[in-house]
Every structure is written in C-alpha cells, then in structure tokens.
C-alpha positions in Angstrom: 142.5 -20.6 76.9 143.8 -19.8 74.1 144.2 -16.5 72.3 140.7 -16.1 70.7 138.7 -17.6 73.6 140.0 -14.5 75.7 139.6 -11.9 72.6 136.0 -13.3 72.9 136.3 -12.6 76.6 137.2 -9.3 76.9 134.9 -8.3 73.8 131.5 -9.9 76.0 131.5 -10.9 79.1 129.8 -14.0 80.5 129.1 -16.7 83.0 131.4 -19.0 81.1 134.2 -16.7 81.1 136.2 -16.6 84.5 137.0 -13.8 85.9 140.8 -13.8 87.6 139.8 -10.8 90.5 136.2 -11.7 91.3 137.1 -14.6 94.2 136.0 -12.9 97.6 136.0 -14.5 100.9 132.9 -15.4 103.2 132.5 -15.1 105.8 130.0 -18.3 108.0 126.9 -16.5 109.5 127.4 -17.9 112.6 131.3 -16.7 112.8 132.3 -13.3 114.4 132.7 -10.7 112.6 136.4 -9.5 110.9 138.4 -6.6 113.1 138.5 -3.6 110.5 142.2 -3.0 108.7 143.5 -0.1 110.1 143.0 2.5 107.9 139.4 1.6 108.7 139.3 1.5 112.4 141.5 5.0 112.3 138.0 6.5 110.5 135.7 4.9 112.3 136.9 6.5 115.7 137.5 9.8 114.1 134.3 10.0 112.9 133.1 9.4 116.5 135.0 11.8 118.0 133.2 14.2 115.5 130.3 13.7 116.8 130.9 12.9 120.4 132.4 16.9 120.3 129.2 18.4 118.9 126.4 16.4 120.4 128.1 17.6 124.3 129.3 21.0 123.4 128.1 23.0 126.7 125.9 19.0 127.8 128.0 18.8 131.4 126.1 18.4 134.4 122.6 20.7 133.0 122.1 23.5 131.0 119.2 25.5 130.4 117.4 25.6 127.6 114.5 28.7 126.7 112.1 27.0 128.4 112.9 23.7 130.9 116.5 21.4 131.3 118.7 19.2 130.0 120.9 16.4 132.1 123.3 14.5 131.0 124.9 11.9 132.2 128.2 11.5 134.0 129.9 10.2 130.9 127.9 11.8 128.4 125.9 9.3 126.9 122.8 9.7 128.0 120.9 13.3 128.8 117.5 14.1 129.8 115.6 17.3 128.3 112.3 18.2 131.3 109.7 20.7 129.4 106.8 22.0 130.9 103.8 22.2 128.8 100.8 23.6 129.0 98.7 20.4 130.1 101.6 19.0 131.6 105.4 18.4 131.1 107.6 16.3 128.1 110.5 14.2 128.6 112.8 14.1 126.2 116.1 10.9 126.4 118.4 11.4 123.8 121.0 8.5 124.3 124.0 8.1 122.5 125.8 5.4 121.5 129.4 4.8 121.4 128.7 3.2 117.7 127.7 7.5 117.4 124.0 5.9 116.9 121.7 8.2 119.0 117.7 6.8 120.0 116.0 10.0 120.8 112.8 9.5 122.8 110.0 12.0 123.6 107.1 10.6 126.2 104.9 13.3 127.3 103.3 13.1 131.5 99.9 14.5 132.2 99.6 13.6 135.9 102.9 13.1 138.5 101.8 9.5 139.5 102.6 8.9 135.4 105.7 10.6 135.2 106.8 8.3 139.3 106.1 4.9 137.7 108.0 6.5 134.5 111.1 7.4 136.2 110.7 4.1 138.2 111.3 1.7 135.2 113.5 4.1 133.6 117.3 2.1 134.1 119.5 5.3 134.9 118.4 4.7 138.4 120.7 2.1 139.1 123.1 3.7 136.4 123.8 7.5 137.3 121.1 7.5 141.2 122.4 11.7 140.9 121.5 12.3 137.3 118.3 9.9 138.4 116.5 12.3 141.9 117.6 15.2 139.1 115.4 14.5 137.0 112.7 13.6 139.0 113.4 17.0 141.0 113.0 18.8 137.8 110.3 16.9 136.8 107.8 17.8 139.1 108.7 20.6 139.5 107.8 21.3 135.9 104.2 19.3 136.6 103.7 21.5 139.6 104.4 24.7 137.8 101.9 24.0 134.5 99.3 23.1 137.0 
C-alpha cells in the first residue's frame, strides 16, 4: 500500500482498507470457555465477596422478621422465609449462587396438604435435613395459627 492509498484509508475507512488491529480470535462454539485473566478473576471474586457479605449479614441459622421466620442453610446459599398470612402460608425460597446470581421463588399455601406435598418435593430435604425439618415445623405452626 503506498502513501496515497494510506491517506485515503485514513480519510474514508472502508472494507477495502486493511485494519491491522482488527484481528480477533474466535473460539469454536463447542469448545470450553477460556479461563479469566488474573485481573478479571480478582475483580470477579471481589464482587462475589461483596454480594455474599451483604445478603449473609445476620442470616445464620434462623432470624426473626416482623411477621415470620428466616431459615438459612449451613453454607448460606439457601434461605427460606416463612410468613403466615390470613388465608394460609407464604414461603419465599432464595438461592444465592456462587456466581453472584440470586433466584427468588415465592409460594402461597392454603392448606397443610399442599404445604406437605411441596416439602416432600423440595430438594433441600436431602441436602440439609435439619433445615428441612425446621421449615416444615415452622410452616405447620404458621398454618395452624392462621386457621
């Protein structure tokens, strides 16, 4: 490329003008993701620590809320809030992933049969049996007080 063509490319970039810094490495779609660089990895872990410290503050074991109880798993990644309502029971299930993502599910139960069916299908029954028993006990107490 001569000097005149170079000046023309600077004035009017187009597809015919090569861009030396425009080369980008593309990964095949079926390959595993590349590891994060050291700086990005440090920022990610710092962000994760900030998120987990905020939601774990004061939520070890069980904590009282104005209208209900909060129960957390031993590792702090799962929290259940049990709230009695006028018609039955509301349970909020919050799962905090290690990546910083949070999933919140809210269920309303009108009867003990519905609540027992949900408790039997809840995976925490196997991963944290003590938490499961606390949740079931508190839920039945709330349902009995509402009815």
